[in-house]
N, C-alpha and C positions, 0 to 999 in steps of 0.2 A: 374388570372382573370382581367379583365380592370374595374377599377370602373366606374360608369354611373356619370358622372358630366356634367358640362355647353359645354365641346367640344362635347357630343354628343347630345345634346338638340340644341346646332346650328346646327348641321347636319341635325336633324329632320327639322328644320325650313327651311335649304336650300331645304330638298327634297319638300316640299311642295311649296316653291317659283319656283323650276324649273320643277314640276310636272305641275303646272298650264301654263307655259310658253314655254313648249318645248314638251311635251307628244305627240300631235299630228301633230305635224309638221314636224318629223324625222321617219321615217318606212323603217330601212333598212332590205337586205334579210333575210330571217331566215338561222340559221347558227345552222346545226345539232349537237348533242350532241353525239359521238362516245367516251365512256370512256376507258381509256385505263389505267390500275392498275399496278405500278410498286413499288418495295419495295427497296428503296437504304437506306442503314445503318441501317435498321432498321425501318424506316420511308416510310410508303405506303402512296403515292400519286396517286391522279387521276387526268389525263388529259384527258379533253372532247375533247380538240381540237387539239390531236396531228394530227390528218387527215391533217390540214392546214400547215404541215411542207414540204409536199411535192406539191413544186408550179407547177410542170408538170402535176400534174393528171387533168382531163379536168372536174372534180366537183370543184376542187381548183381554178381554173382558171376563171369559170364561176362565181363563188360564189366570188372572187376580182373583175370583173369585175363590178359586181352588187354593190358591196361597192361603188367601184369609182364612178360610175354613179349616185347613192344615196348621196352621198357627194356633185358633182356636183349641183344638183338638189336643195340641202338645200340650200348651199352657194350661188347660183343664185336667190334663192326666198327668202332667209332669211336674206343674207347680202348682203344689197344693194351696187353699186359701192359708193367708198367715193370720193367727186367731185376733180376731178384734179390729184387725185393718181396716176392713171394709168399712166398718159402723166408725172409725176416727175421722176417714174420709168423708162419709156422709156428713157426719158431725160437725166438719169443718166447712163443708161446701153446702150442704142444704140446711141453712139456717136462716132467720131474718138478718139480711143484710143493707144497709144505706150507706150512701154516699156522703160526703159533709155537703153541707147547707151552701148554695151558691145564691150569691145574694147580685142581682141586675137590674138596676134601677131601684124600682120601686117591686120588684117581683122579689121571691123566693123560691128556687128550686132544688131539686135533689132526686137522685133514682133511687129505687128500693125492691128487693127480692124477697119475697116474706118465704116461710119455709114451707116448701111444697110446690113452689113456684118454677118455673122452667127457666125464664129470662127476667131481665130488670125492666122495670116499668119508670116511666119519668114523671114526676110528680110536681104539684106549686102547692101554697099555703094560700088559700083564699078564708078569709073569715077567721083567722086561726085554726081553719081545718085544712087536713092533706087531702088533695084530690088528685086524682090519676088524670094525666095529660096526654100521656099516649101509651099504649099498651101493644106489644109486637104479638101477643101471643092472640088478639082479638082479628089479626090480620092473616096468621099462621097458627090455627090450634096445637100442630104437631109439636109445638116450639122449636123449631129449627131455625126461627128467623129471630135476628138478634139486633138489637139497638147498636149500629157502630160509632154513631157520631150525632152530637147535639150542638147546631149554632144558634147561639140566641143573638137578637139585634142589639143593638149599643142600648136601649131603652129596656128591654127584656118584653116588649110588648107580643114579640112575633118569636116562632121559635122554629127552626128545620130540623128535623130529625130524620137522621139517615138509617137506614135498616140493610141487611144482606141476610140472603137466604142461603141456607146449608155452608156457610164460613166462604163462599165465593169472593168477599170483600169487592163486590162490584154494589153499588150503594141506588135504593130508593130512597128520595127525601121526599117528607110529607110537611108540609107549610100549615103550621098552625098558629090562630090567638091563643096566646097564654092566658088570658082571663076566661073564655068561653071553653076552650079545647077544641074549637071549631075550624076544619079546614077551610082556607082562606085562597087557595090555589090548589090546582091538579097537583098529584105526586109527579116528581120529575125522575125519569129512568136510569139508569146506566151511568153514574156519574162516580167521579172518582174524588171529586172535592166540590166542597162549597163554602162560600164567604161571603155573609151579606154586605152591602154598600152600605154606607153611612146615611142615605135618605132612607133606607128599611123598607124600599119599595121593590129594588132590583136585590140582585145575587150574581156575584161571579161565579160560574159553574164551569166545571172543567169534565168532559165527558170521556168513558172508556169503557165501552161494552166488551164483553166478554170477544166476541170477534175481533174488535181492534187489537185487544190484548193478544189474542193467538196470532196475529199478522202482524203483531209488531208497528200498530201505525201511530205515530206520534199524537198524544191526548192534544185536544184542542180546548181553548178554554172560550165561554162565551159570555155575555151580560145576557139575564133573564129577568124579565120583567114580570112581579109575581102578582101583578096588580090589573093585568090584561093578558088576554089569550093572542100574543103577538109572535112573531118569529125572533128568534133569540138573534143577538149582536154577534159576530164572531170578534174577537180579539186578538188573540196570539196561539200560535202552534210552533213549537221547537221545531229545529231540522231534522233532528234523530229521536227516534225512541229510547236511546238513552239519556236524554235531558228532559228537563221541565220547565215550564214557564206559568206562571200565576200574577194575578192581581189582587191587591188586598187596601181596604180603604183604611185610614189611621182614627181611631177613636176620638184623640187628644187633640189632633190637627188637622188642619185642612189639606191632606197630602194622600194622594195615591200611590202605591209603590208597585213596579211592575218589574219583577225579576225572573232570570233564565240563567239556567245553568244546569250543572250536572249534580251529582252526588257531593261533590266537595269543591266546589266553587261556582261560582255566579257573578253576574252583572245588575245593578240596579238604575232603573230609571223611575224617574216621578213626572207628576203632571199634578195640579189643581184639582183635587175633589169634583168629581161631577163635572165637569169642562170638557170641552173640546180641543182643550190646550194641546200644544205637540208635546210630547213625551220627550225629559230632557235625562240623557245618558249622566249621571253622577259617579259610576262607579263601573270600570270595564272588567271584565272578567280576565283576571291574569294568573290564574291558579290558586286563587284561593276563595273564603268566603266570607261574606259580610253581611250580618242579620239587622237590619234596620227596625228603630221606634223611634218615632215623631211624638213628641211633646211640645204644643207650642210651636214655636219657631224655630225648636231646637229637634235634630234628629242625631239621638242614641246609636252606635253602631258596634257593637261585638264584633273583631273580626281576628282572623288568624293571619294578617297581610304582613309578611315578611314577620311574623309573631307566633312560632307553634305554640306557646302556652296561652296565646288570644290577648288581646288587649282592649280596650273601651275607646273609642273616638267619638269625636262629635264634631257635627258639621251645622250651620246655621243655614236656613232656608234660602235666605236672601244669596246666599253662595255656597250653594250645595255640593260643587264640585270637589272632586277627592282632593285636588291638589290645595286645598282650603280648607281639608280637615286636620282637627287640632287631636292629640293624644291626651285624653282625659285620666286613664287608668292606664299605666305603663305595663309591659310583659314584665311578670314576676320568675321565681324560678318555680312557684305552684301554678296551676292551674285555674285560669280564669272560667268558673263555670256558668253563673248566672250576674244578675244585675238588677236592680231598680230603683227607680226615683221615685222620692218624695217630694213635697214644695219645699221642703229646706236642706233634702240630705241624699246623696248616693251610698246605696247599699249594695256591696261586695259579696258573693260567695266564691269562695276559691276551693281549691283542693290541693290536700296534701297528704301523700303517701294513703289515697283511697277514702280521707276522712274531711268531711267539710268542715270551713270554719265562717263567720261571718262578721264583714268589717262594716263602721259607718264612715261615711268621709263627707266632706262638704261638696256643693255643688261646683266647684271648681277642682275640686278634685284632690284635697289634702286631707290627709287621714285623722280621725278624730279616736275612734278607740277599736277593738275587737270588743264584739259582744258573744260572753259566754253564752252556750247553749245551754238547755235544761237538761240534756242528755246527749251520750256521744253517739255519733250515727252519722245520716247523709241527709242534707237540704234539699229533698225532691221537690218542694212548693216555697216559693218567693213570690208574692203577689201583693202588689198597693192596691187597694181599692179607693181610687181618687174621688169617686162620689160619695161614699159612706166614711172617707178618712181612717179606712182600717187596713193594718199592714198583717197579713198572713204569712206565716211559716210554717211548713209542714216537714216532719225529721222520722225518719227511717232507722229502725236499728235490728240487731238480729233476733233478740229476746223479747221486743213490745210492739204491738201492731202500730200502724201507721198513726202519728198524732199531729193535729192541727192546729196552733198556737195564734192567738192573735198577740202582737209585741206592739206595747206604745212607741209612738214615732216622737217622744219629746227627748226622754233619757234612755230608751233601748234599754229597759232594766226589767219590766213588769210584763211576765208572761203569763198568758192565760189561757187554760186550755180549751180549745175551742170543739174540739171532735175528737173521740176514738173511737173504734171496734174492738169490743173485748172478744177477742178470739177464745173458742172451747178448747184450748190446747195448754198443756202443762210445760213451762219452759223453766220452772225455777231450778231445773238442772243442768242445764243445757249454759254451755259456755263458749264462747268465740275468741279468736286471736289473729293477728296478722302476721305472717311470717314472711321471709324475702328468700328466694331459693335460686341458686345460680343455676344459668342455661347452660347450654351448650356451648357458646361463644363466652361465659363470665357474666352475662346481664343479671341480677337481681330482679327474680319476678314476683310480686306480690301475690299473695294467699291467703283467702280467709279459711281457717281449719275450724269445724265448729263440731263438738261433741258435749258428751256428758262429763261432769264434773268428775275427777279422778278417776280419767282413761290411763290405763297402762300399757307402755309403750312398748308391746311383747311380740311387734311384728304378726300379730295374727286379728287384728280388728277388720269385720267389714269397712269397707271404705268406698265413698262413690265420689269420683273426681269430675267435677263438671268444667266444661268449657265452651268460649264462644269465639273470643279472640277476630273480631273483623268489624268493620264499618263504623271506628271512631266511637265503638259502643263497650264500655267498660264494665267494671264491676264495682258494686258498693253494699254499704250494709243494709240488707232488706230482713224483715219478718221471717223466719223459717217456715213457716207455713207446712206445707205439704211434706218437708224434711224432716218435721218433729217425729213422725212416728218411726223414721229410719233411725233418727239419732236417739231417740229414746228406746231403741230397743239394741242399743250396743255400736249403732254404726258411726262414724267418722264422715262430715260430709266437707268438702275441700273445692272452695269456688276460685279459678284459677284467672290469675288477671294478666294474661299473656298477651304478648305483643301484639297489634291489629288494633285493641280497643284504645279509651283514651284516658287511662289510668294515670298516664305523664305526658297527657297534650297530644298536638299533633304528630310528633315525631317519634313517640309510642306508637302510634298508628301506621305511620308510614313505614315503620321499620318491621312492620306485619302485613304488608301490603305489595302488590307487583312484584317485581322480581326479589323480595325481601319476605316472600310468603311464608317459605320454610322455618323462619324465626318462629311464626305461629306454631308450627307443631314440634319444632326442636324445644321450645318453651313446655309445653303441654308433657312431652315425652319425660324430660329433666325433672319434671316437679312427680310424676309417675315413680321415677327411679329413687329420689329424694324420697318419698314416703314410705318405701322398702326398705333404704338405706337407714333410715332413722328409726326404722321399729314401727311406725303408725300400721303397715299391714305387710301383706306379701301378695305374689301374682296371683295366688288362688282366691284371695279375699277383695281384690280389688276390681270395680266396675267401673264404666266410665259413660259417660251421657253429654248430648249435644243436640242441638236443633238448627236446622237452616246453614247458617253459614257455619254454626257449632257441628251441625253434621257431616259438612266437609272436614272439619276438624275430626270428628270421630274416625271417619274413613281412611284418612292420613292417618293417623295413629293405627287402625288396626292393619292396616296394610304395610306399614313401615316398621313396627315393633308390637306385633301379634303376642310376642312371648311376655308380654310387662302385663296382660290383662285378662281375668276368669270372662267377662259379661262385657256387654254394651248394649246403650241404646240410642239409635240411630234415627232422630225425627227429621222427617219433611227435609233431606238432605241435599246437597248438591254434590256430584259424584262423578258424573262424566263431564269433566270441566273442558275438554276440548271442544263441545258442543252446547255449553251451559247458555251461550248469550242469544242462540235461536230460539227460546223458548219462552213465550210469554212475557214479562216485564223483565228479563234476565239482561237486557239490552244497558238498564240501570246500573247494573255493576260492572260494566267494563273497565270504569276507575277504578273499581275496587283489586280486581283481579286480571286485568288486561284483554286486548282483544286477541281471540286466536287465531281471525284472518290474517294478523300481521306476525311475520315471521319469527322476531326475537321473543313475543309475547307468548304464541305456539309452543315455543321449545322451551320456555321455563315454565308454563302452565303443565306440560308433557313431564317435567321431572317428578310432579305429585299428584297429578289427576290419577283419584283409586281407583278408577273404570279400569282405569290403563296399568295399575299395577298390582294387579291380582296374580299371583305366581304360583305357576303349576305344582302342585304337591306341596304347598305350603297352609296349614291349616288357621284359620283365623277364630278366637275365641265367640264362643254364641254369642249372637246379635238380634238384636229386635228392632227392626226398620219399620218407621211408621209412616205414612203416607197416606194425603188427603186426594182424594179424586176431585174435590171442585176447586185445589187449589192453585190461585191466580200468580202465585208469586214462584214457587219452586215446583216445576213440572214433576210429576208421579213418576213420569218417565225413570227418574236418577236409581230409587232404589229399587223399581222392579228389575231394571237391567242388570243393576250390580247383584242381587238376589240369584237372579238366574244364572249368571256367571259363575259365581260362587259353589251353588248348589250343583252344578255341573264340572265343578273343579274337581278331580281325582283325588286330591289332598285333603279336600274339604270334609270333615266329618262331623265337625260341631253345627248345631242348626243353624241356618240362616234363615230368619222368620220375618215375613210380610204384613205386619197388622195394617190393615187398609180401613180409613175411616170413607164410606161411600157418600156420606151426606155432610163432611166437612170440608174444611180448605187446610190452609197455614195454620190451623189452631183457634181462631178465633169464633167467637158467635156459637159453641157449643150449647146445647141445654145441658141442665144442673145432672140428670140422668146418666147425660152422655160422660160429662165430666169425671163423674164417680166411677163410672164403668171404665173409663180409659185408664185414669189414675191408678183403680185398683191392681187391671192387669200390668200396669209398668212395676208397680211397687213389688207386687207378688213376684213378677219377676227376677227383679233385682234382689229380692232377700231370700229368695229359694237359690238363687245361684251362689250367694254368698253364704250360704249357710245359715239363715237366721230363722229365728219363729215368731 
């Protein structure tokens, strides 16, 4: 039994306030209750909105359309345009943008989107002139088809360009000659993966149609001949849709890797490239991950095998069995993030308290020195081009756009700027810092706090708290981008490095998954309390945001501590966690959350599943839920069911709004205009709710 205390008194007060300000302004369509009762592991659950799971049902389609229209009506009438905001977003998005030059063999490639264009195009340089190799708008003039993947052969003579329609992440690959731009093979549809073989004639393709994803059929990998119109050769298929399997040829060695595993562990087999040799198991899945890279007769393996902060191991192709692997770089107190090998040196990137460092070692693992970076930030790129003898290092920071440098490989002293995008954003008055905030159990959680210089800690600053906390994906310094408009108007942006990410290695991840998932939510809630205690903000000035797994985080924060927040943005979220694994590719995520078909996992998940923690009579803060009808990762049923249940909750007086993108998916591939439209709606909502102008 929960004690009645000040927490509930504050909720009752909040109910009264929101009742007066919202109740008559938001009138969503009726959400019929159609109870479906099921008993799972002895627990009886009633789901009144299971009917919303069938998005092809005409009633569901009409309901979804009306919900979206109601949201737009409310936003347009009650959340007015912020002066200058849309122009700032347009200036940031709709302009000439170009990727770094990519050197492949004797070829040069880059992607570019000019002002007024809806999607990026692939270019090459021929006779010192920029030439368009592939333009997705010639395939789809609506601008809703985007390049999602570009795979070059090792020589650069051919390229496979993957495109997706309306954000569905189901790719069609076009095979091109990079000199003439002509198609040299028919397009290949319904792919989830493409990798060239070393002979540049064949490709390893992983097939994944929408039907396969919806039926959760394991994805098969085939060998596809791009030079002949012959049937594909089956190679491998995982036993369960929660697992993956792949083939890949090494560029710098005569070895093919065959890996199979789940999100966090894998096995490795090898065979001689382009041979019929029997595959040899060199690493058996033991609950750890191992990522191999072969150079000559050596295999370098970055692994967390009994090393949660990762280590680098070395194998010889003549004796590649795991028992013969040697540790080249031992596990440290900091996290090994990346490595690269030149002809004479081993380069190591580690992470200490969210910031990266670069070290130079001998090839046999002896430390030579630490390399001073040209600026403090995160090293997002470390790539040695063995053909052109160039070392590329890319650095991200909060107030400066991504910079790509070349670094000499003799003394590692000379940094030369190779590429930088000049963003049209004023960041001169923006500052950032790291703070370590105690969570419920005393664990210190790192956060980035970014704001204008001269911030007054008066408890009244509009603040946005963002979090993800899962899948070993953590926070790093990155350019403020979209957030600059919010920050320059006096907002405080807080990015939370909560447990479940990779901020402090695999242990930090493990401490925020499975039976420790509540730690993630506790961390986030503790940060919200801290921000108010330290006078950054107050509950009427604090908004929260997250998407996908971060949408689960927002759902949990809203249902567990609704008194802490004024507003929320919950994008493409997982919310019905009892049934999450039954839809689309979600079986992949069983290693992260657990399997609800197992009783212990079920009972743990039930303790936090947001859809199952809607409390009658309790008002949640106004929330904008985003869904993509073409999403092949997180089914749009999650926010639909959650919104319907809340709108029918007698205590829910703050608007629960469903914003649906009918021609997009999990977020990728949107046209320029759609990005501008969506970002403007989101930031209008946040700024208006926090009293900003």
